[in-house]
N, C-alpha and C positions, 0 to 999 in steps of 0.2 A: 504494500500500500504506500502511495506517495502522500506527501503533505497536502497536496491539492485534493486528492481523493478523500482524505480525512476531513478536510474542511467542507466538502460538498455533502458528506454523510453525517456530519456532526449532530444535526437535529435528530436523525434516526437513532444514533447512538445514545444521545441523552434521553430520548423518549423510549428507550429500551425496545426499539422496533427492528433491530438487526437480528438476523438468524445467528445462531450460536457460532458458526464458522466465521462469519464476518465480524462479529463482536470480538472474537479471539484475535483476529488479524488486526482489528482496530486497537485493541489493548496492547498487542505486541509493538505496534508502531508508537503508541503513546509512551510506552516504557523505554523505547529505544531512541526517541527523538525529543531532546530537551525542549525545543521550541514548541512542538505540538503538545507535549505534556504540560507545559506551563499554560499554554492557551486553553486547553481543555479544563484544567483546574480552575482557571480564572472564570471561564464561562459557567462551570458548575457552581462556583462560589457565588457569582452574580445572580444566577437563577435562584439559589436558596435565599439570598437576601431579598430579592424582589418578591418571591412567594410569601415571605414573612411580613411584608409591608401590609399595613391595614388597608382595607378597601375604602376608597374615597367616595364612592357613589358617582352619580352622574354629574358632569360638569354643567355649569350654567350655559344655556344655549349660545349666548353672545361670546363667551370665552371660548367655547368649543369651536365656533366658526372662525374666530381670530387665530386660534392655534392651528386648525386645519389649513387655513390660508397661508400661514407662515411656513408650515411644513411643506406644503405643495410648492411654494416659492423656493424654499431652500433646496428641495429635491428636483426642481426644474419641471414639475408636473403642471399640466394645465389646470387651472382653478375652476 
């Protein structure tokens, strides 16, 4: 497995969606590649933190519209 293959399948790995053989290959790469090992550990840690955050409920409609417009502008998407 290459680093790029690992990155493209990271969501499947973190979601426990890989078959056993692919999961083992993924784990071998993580164990042997310091960059990927650090990256995966960081994503796992960030995911745990985000899941532990309290739910904020729905945003006020005007704020949500401004936020969506700002994100679309930043991402270069048509508004």
